[in-house]
C-alpha positions in Angstrom: 100.8 154.8 -23.6 103.6 154.4 -21.0 106.1 155.6 -23.6 104.1 158.7 -24.5 103.6 159.6 -20.8 107.3 159.2 -20.3 108.0 161.7 -23.1 105.5 164.2 -21.5 107.1 163.8 -18.1 110.6 164.3 -19.6 109.5 167.4 -21.4 107.9 168.8 -18.3 111.0 168.0 -16.3 113.2 169.8 -18.8 110.8 172.8 -18.9 111.0 173.1 -15.1 114.8 172.9 -15.3 114.9 175.6 -17.9 112.6 177.9 -15.9 114.7 177.3 -12.8 117.8 178.6 -14.6 116.0 181.8 -15.3 114.5 182.2 -11.8 117.9 181.6 -10.3 119.3 184.8 -12.0 116.5 187.0 -10.6 116.3 188.9 -7.3 112.5 189.0 -7.7 111.4 185.6 -9.1 107.8 186.7 -9.2 108.7 188.6 -12.4 109.1 185.3 -14.3 105.7 184.6 -15.7 104.8 182.0 -18.3 101.0 182.3 -18.4 98.9 184.8 -20.3 97.3 187.7 -18.4 93.6 188.3 -19.0 91.2 190.4 -16.9 93.6 190.1 -13.9 94.0 186.4 -14.1 96.9 184.2 -15.3 95.8 181.9 -18.1 97.8 178.8 -19.1 96.1 177.8 -22.4 96.5 174.5 -24.1 99.6 175.2 -26.2 103.0 176.6 -25.5 105.8 178.6 -27.1 109.4 177.6 -26.6 111.5 180.6 -25.7 115.2 180.3 -26.4 118.2 182.3 -25.5 119.6 183.3 -28.9 123.1 183.5 -27.5 123.2 179.7 -27.0 120.7 178.5 -29.6 120.6 175.7 -30.9 122.2 174.1 -27.9 119.5 172.2 -26.0 120.3 174.3 -22.9 119.2 177.5 -24.8 115.6 176.9 -23.9 114.6 179.2 -21.1 110.9 178.8 -20.8 107.7 177.3 -22.1 105.2 180.2 -22.4 101.5 179.8 -22.9 100.3 180.3 -26.4 96.8 181.6 -26.1 93.9 180.8 -28.5 91.4 182.8 -30.5 88.9 182.2 -27.7 91.4 183.6 -25.2 91.7 186.7 -27.4 87.9 187.0 -27.6 87.8 186.8 -23.8 90.5 189.4 -23.4 88.7 191.8 -25.8 85.5 191.4 -23.9 87.2 192.0 -20.6 88.9 195.1 -22.0 85.6 196.4 -23.4 83.9 195.9 -20.1 86.7 197.6 -18.2 86.7 200.6 -20.6 83.1 201.4 -19.6 84.5 202.4 -16.2 88.1 203.3 -16.9 87.2 206.0 -19.5 85.5 207.9 -16.7 88.5 208.0 -14.4 90.4 211.3 -14.0 93.6 212.0 -15.7 95.2 212.5 -12.3 94.1 209.0 -11.2 95.6 207.5 -14.4 98.7 209.5 -13.8 99.1 207.9 -10.4 98.8 204.4 -11.9 101.5 205.2 -14.5 103.8 206.6 -11.9 103.3 203.5 -9.8 104.3 201.4 -12.7 107.2 203.6 -13.5 108.5 203.3 -10.0 108.1 199.5 -10.0 110.1 199.2 -13.2 112.9 201.2 -11.7 112.9 199.1 -8.6 113.1 195.9 -10.7 115.4 197.3 -13.4 118.1 194.8 -12.9 115.8 191.8 -13.2 113.9 193.3 -16.1 117.2 193.8 -17.9 118.3 190.2 -17.3 115.0 188.9 -18.8 115.7 190.9 -21.9 119.3 189.6 -22.1 118.0 186.0 -21.8 115.2 186.2 -24.4 116.6 188.8 -26.8 120.4 188.3 -26.5 121.4 192.0 -26.2 124.2 192.8 -23.7 123.2 193.7 -20.1 124.2 197.3 -20.4 122.1 197.7 -23.5 119.1 195.9 -21.9 119.5 198.0 -18.7 119.4 201.1 -20.9 116.2 199.8 -22.6 114.5 199.5 -19.2 115.5 203.1 -18.4 114.0 204.1 -21.8 110.9 201.9 -21.4 110.1 203.2 -18.0 110.5 206.8 -19.1 107.3 206.5 -21.2 105.3 205.7 -18.1 106.8 208.8 -16.4 106.2 211.0 -19.5 102.6 210.0 -20.0 101.9 210.2 -16.3 102.8 213.9 -16.7 100.6 214.1 -19.8 97.5 212.3 -18.5 96.1 215.2 -16.5 96.5 217.5 -19.5 94.4 215.7 -22.1 92.2 218.6 -23.0 89.8 219.8 -25.7 89.1 223.3 -27.0 86.4 226.0 -27.1 86.0 227.3 -30.6 84.3 230.6 -31.5 81.1 230.1 -33.5 79.9 232.3 -36.3 76.5 232.2 -34.5 76.7 234.5 -31.4 74.2 232.3 -29.6 76.3 229.2 -29.9 79.5 227.9 -28.4 81.5 225.1 -30.0 83.3 222.6 -27.7 85.8 220.1 -29.0 85.8 217.3 -26.5 88.8 214.9 -26.5 87.8 211.4 -25.4 89.5 208.0 -25.2 89.0 205.9 -28.4 88.3 202.6 -26.7 89.9 199.2 -26.6 93.3 199.2 -28.3 95.2 196.3 -29.8 98.9 196.5 -29.4 101.3 194.4 -31.5 105.0 194.6 -30.7 108.3 193.2 -32.0 111.2 191.3 -30.4 114.0 193.9 -30.7 112.8 196.1 -27.8 110.5 193.8 -25.9 109.8 196.3 -23.1 110.1 199.7 -24.7 107.8 198.9 -27.6 105.0 198.0 -25.2 105.5 200.9 -22.8 105.6 203.5 -25.6 102.1 202.4 -26.6 100.6 201.3 -23.3 101.6 204.6 -21.5 99.8 206.7 -24.1 96.7 204.4 -24.1 96.4 204.5 -20.4 97.0 208.2 -20.1 94.1 208.8 -22.6 91.8 206.4 -20.7 91.9 203.4 -23.0 92.1 199.7 -22.2 94.5 197.3 -24.0 95.0 193.9 -25.5 98.7 193.3 -26.1 100.2 190.7 -28.4 104.0 190.5 -27.7 106.5 188.9 -30.1 106.7 185.1 -29.7 110.5 185.3 -29.4 110.3 187.7 -26.4 107.1 187.3 -24.3 108.8 187.2 -20.9 109.3 191.0 -20.7 105.7 191.6 -21.6 104.4 189.2 -19.0 106.7 190.8 -16.4 105.1 194.2 -17.2 101.7 192.6 -16.8 102.7 191.5 -13.3 103.9 194.9 -12.4 100.7 196.5 -13.7 98.8 194.3 -11.3 101.0 195.5 -8.4 100.7 199.1 -9.5 96.9 198.9 -9.0 95.6 198.8 -12.6 92.0 197.6 -12.6 91.2 194.2 -14.1 90.8 194.3 -17.9 92.9 197.5 -18.5 96.0 195.5 -19.3 95.8 192.1 -21.0 98.9 190.3 -22.4 98.4 187.4 -24.7 101.4 185.5 -26.1 100.7 183.5 -29.3 102.6 181.3 -31.6 100.2 182.2 -34.4 101.0 185.9 -35.0 99.1 186.2 -38.3 95.9 184.8 -36.7 96.2 187.0 -33.6 96.9 190.1 -35.7 93.9 189.4 -38.0 91.6 188.9 -35.0 92.7 192.2 -33.4 92.3 194.1 -36.7 88.9 192.7 -37.6 87.3 192.6 -34.2 84.6 195.3 -34.0 85.3 196.0 -30.3 88.9 196.9 -31.0 88.8 200.6 -31.9 92.5 201.2 -32.6 95.5 199.1 -33.5 99.1 200.1 -32.9 101.8 198.0 -34.6 105.6 198.1 -34.8 107.2 195.8 -37.3 107.9 195.3 -41.0 106.3 197.3 -43.8 104.9 194.1 -45.4 103.1 193.0 -42.3 101.9 196.5 -41.7 100.2 196.5 -45.1 98.5 193.2 -44.3 97.2 194.5 -41.0 96.0 197.8 -42.6 94.0 195.8 -45.1 92.5 193.6 -42.4 91.6 196.7 -40.4 89.7 198.3 -43.3 86.6 196.2 -42.6 86.0 198.1 -39.4 87.8 201.3 -40.4 90.0 201.2 -37.4 92.3 204.0 -36.3 95.8 202.8 -36.9 99.3 203.9 -36.0 102.1 202.1 -37.8 105.9 202.2 -37.1 107.3 200.2 -39.9 110.6 199.4 -41.7 113.4 201.8 -42.3 116.6 202.2 -44.3 118.2 205.1 -42.5 120.8 207.2 -44.2 123.8 208.4 -42.2 125.6 211.3 -43.9 129.0 212.7 -43.1 129.7 215.9 -45.0 133.1 217.3 -45.8 132.8 219.9 -43.0 131.8 217.4 -40.3 133.7 216.7 -37.1 134.9 213.3 -38.2 135.7 212.0 -34.7 132.2 212.9 -33.5 130.7 211.3 -36.6 132.6 208.1 -35.9 131.2 207.9 -32.4 127.7 208.6 -33.7 127.9 206.0 -36.4 129.0 203.3 -33.9 126.2 204.2 -31.6 123.6 204.3 -34.3 124.6 201.4 -36.5 125.7 198.8 -34.0 123.4 199.3 -31.0 121.8 195.9 -30.3 124.0 194.5 -33.1 122.3 196.6 -35.7 118.8 195.2 -34.8 117.0 198.5 -34.2 114.4 200.1 -36.5 116.2 203.5 -36.6 119.8 202.3 -36.9 121.9 203.7 -39.7 121.7 201.4 -42.6 123.5 203.3 -45.4 126.6 205.4 -44.4 127.3 208.1 -47.0 130.8 209.5 -46.5 132.0 212.5 -48.4 134.9 211.5 -50.6 137.2 214.1 -49.0 136.9 212.6 -45.6 136.2 209.0 -46.6 139.6 207.6 -45.9 139.9 209.4 -42.5 136.4 208.3 -41.5 136.8 204.6 -42.6 140.2 204.3 -40.8 139.0 205.8 -37.5 135.7 203.9 -37.7 137.3 200.5 -38.1 140.1 201.2 -35.6 137.7 202.3 -32.9 135.6 199.2 -33.4 138.6 197.0 -33.2 139.6 198.5 -29.8 136.1 198.7 -28.2 134.0 195.8 -29.3 133.7 192.6 -27.3 131.1 190.1 -28.6 129.6 187.4 -26.4 127.0 186.3 -23.9 125.1 189.4 -22.6 125.5 188.7 -18.9 129.2 188.4 -19.0 131.4 191.3 -17.9 132.4 193.8 -20.6 130.3 192.4 -23.4 129.4 195.1 -25.9 127.5 193.2 -28.5 125.4 190.0 -28.6 123.9 187.7 -31.2 121.3 188.3 -33.9 117.9 187.0 -32.9 117.7 183.9 -35.1 118.8 182.1 -38.2 116.6 184.1 -40.5 118.4 187.3 -39.4 121.7 185.6 -39.9 120.8 184.5 -43.4 120.0 188.1 -44.4 123.3 189.4 -42.9 125.2 186.8 -44.9 123.2 187.5 -48.1 124.0 191.2 -47.9 127.7 190.7 -47.3 128.1 188.1 -50.0 126.1 190.1 -52.5 128.1 193.3 -51.8 131.5 191.5 -52.0 130.5 189.8 -55.2 129.8 193.2 -56.7 133.1 194.8 -55.7 132.7 195.9 -52.0 135.7 195.5 -49.7 135.6 194.0 -46.3 137.3 196.6 -44.0 136.4 194.8 -40.8 134.9 191.5 -39.7 132.9 189.8 -42.4 132.5 186.3 -40.8 130.2 184.3 -38.5 131.5 183.4 -35.1 130.3 179.8 -34.6 132.9 179.2 -31.9 130.8 181.6 -29.7 127.4 180.5 -30.9 125.2 179.9 -34.0 123.7 183.4 -34.0 126.9 185.4 -33.5 128.5 187.4 -36.3 131.4 189.8 -36.4 130.6 193.5 -36.6 131.3 194.2 -40.2 132.3 197.2 -42.2 132.1 197.2 -46.0 133.9 199.8 -48.1 133.3 201.0 -51.7 129.6 200.0 -51.5 127.4 201.1 -54.5 123.7 201.6 -55.2 123.3 198.3 -57.1 124.1 196.2 -54.0 121.3 194.7 -51.9 122.6 196.3 -48.7 122.0 199.8 -50.3 118.4 198.8 -51.2 117.2 196.8 -48.2 117.2 197.2 -44.4 119.8 194.7 -43.1 118.7 194.7 -39.4 122.1 193.3 -38.5 125.7 194.2 -37.7 126.9 195.4 -41.1 127.9 199.0 -41.9 128.2 199.8 -45.7 130.3 202.9 -46.5 129.3 204.8 -49.7 131.3 207.7 -51.2 129.6 210.8 -52.4 130.8 214.1 -53.8 128.0 216.7 -53.5 125.0 217.6 -51.3 122.6 217.2 -54.2 123.9 213.7 -55.0 123.7 212.4 -51.5 120.2 213.8 -50.9 118.9 212.1 -54.0 120.5 208.8 -52.9 119.3 209.1 -49.3 115.7 209.8 -50.5 115.5 207.0 -53.0 114.0 204.2 -50.8 110.2 204.1 -50.5 110.6 204.1 -46.7 111.6 207.0 -44.4 111.8 206.4 -40.7 115.0 208.0 -39.4 118.1 209.7 -40.8 121.3 211.2 -39.5 123.9 213.7 -40.8 127.0 215.5 -39.6 127.9 219.0 -40.6 129.2 222.2 -38.9 127.4 224.5 -41.4 124.3 225.9 -39.8 122.7 226.7 -43.2 123.3 223.2 -44.4 121.9 221.7 -41.2 118.5 223.4 -41.8 118.6 222.8 -45.6 119.4 219.0 -45.3 116.9 218.5 -42.4 114.1 220.0 -44.5 115.1 217.9 -47.6 115.6 214.5 -46.1 112.4 212.4 -46.4 112.3 210.8 -43.0 110.1 211.2 -39.9 113.0 211.7 -37.4 116.5 213.2 -37.7 119.7 213.3 -35.8 121.9 216.3 -36.7 125.4 215.8 -35.3 124.2 212.9 -33.1 123.6 209.2 -33.6 121.3 208.8 -30.6 117.8 210.3 -30.9 115.5 208.1 -28.9 113.8 209.5 -25.8 110.2 209.9 -24.6 110.0 213.5 -25.6 110.7 212.7 -29.3 107.7 212.4 -31.7 108.6 208.9 -32.9 107.4 207.8 -36.4 108.0 207.8 -40.1 106.9 208.9 -43.5 106.3 207.2 -46.8 106.1 203.4 -46.3 107.6 203.6 -42.8 104.1 204.2 -41.5 102.1 207.0 -39.9 101.2 208.3 -36.5 103.5 209.5 -33.7 104.5 207.8 -30.5 105.9 209.5 -27.4 106.1 213.3 -27.1 103.1 215.6 -26.6 101.6 214.1 -29.8 101.6 210.5 -28.6 98.2 210.6 -26.9 96.4 211.9 -30.0 96.2 208.5 -31.7 94.4 207.1 -28.6 91.7 209.8 -28.6 88.8 211.0 -30.7 87.5 214.6 -30.9 83.8 215.1 -30.4 82.2 218.4 -31.4 79.5 219.8 -29.2 77.5 222.8 -30.3 75.9 224.5 -27.3 73.2 227.1 -27.8 73.1 229.6 -24.9 70.3 231.9 -26.2 
């Protein structure tokens, strides 16, 4: 018994030490939360999730926190709290909800430095990248604060002169929100902002790798004046069970999920028992096309921004780079030369770091699989190609592969890592066919100075979002979402609230 107690004391001591390291980096230590947040209360639970800094994993000092892993009972309590809160919150005015969102926006901006540091510590991306994510994340609260007072219905003329038809737009109810690790703040705010603007309440399940950002947002929502039960954040080490509960629970009226296509299909099946409203932002395999008339220098900059942001771990990053044969040599030379001159890989809080690690060993394995498969089938390594164990277990060189062909895995699957495959093409028809081959269609990019081609290609590419002569498309005003097996529904923009509302028809007889 004494031996077991000693182990528990040692573990607790190390946990306190790990937490202290995080707290010491923050100007506002109150942002560091390790408990779940239900109905305005912080809940510890019986189990915990170990959160590690991927930049130093598997070094013992990589552990930065033990976060509460909440149970099915906790989820039931949160859903009940959200349901009770909805009865009141749905009756609030759009202007009131706008003020809450603006409060939250302002608090995010005031704490931007600390929120960015939390992302660096749990996700691994460089500070500048994380700081940019907080700017992006906060912008959704600002955007939907402006949209909240304008959630309106319609009056529709009736064929009966004595009747008037009113289309009332109302909040759908309690919303389940399931988010990934790659944008631990922005993937929540893009959904939460729209839900709150519509008058919905929420139960949020953040990724187990990155719960600290979500819990910090819960704390800020409390400071912003959100009523109890409107925002509930429940970390869980059992993602399948938590997702199943949210999808099958009758009091959850809508589920929004960002993640892989395979998981999205599972959640969609589970939601069928209650015919939930769903929005799904799933996997991609984005084409990046450089035509023969493109501004090559501009295309190089766009490719670097799109492909290697967050070390290639974004859902809309370029995955297949199609380069016209007439500019292939110029592009590949300038692309690799610029990367050699500008890239600095390392720990995200160090000065000048441009790129960090991949999130974990599973991601590293896929990166290695794609590189090894491509090289074995004739691809040439133009830049990088190796792991960087001298920096850390999860670090890999930014890699450029030349002479990639359609039979290679990297042409067929989303890598979600720092590898750029260059594929030659000779005609517009050929590249459009290749670009549209995958069964997913989230984002796409192309470079051309021919106005006719820009409209023609934009209309032909089977994706939900496009960048023409730009590699950076994300902002709150963009209707974000995909087609085919990349999902359905749109987030952000003026369309983002629609998935959180229902339309009720009212026929009024005035005779």
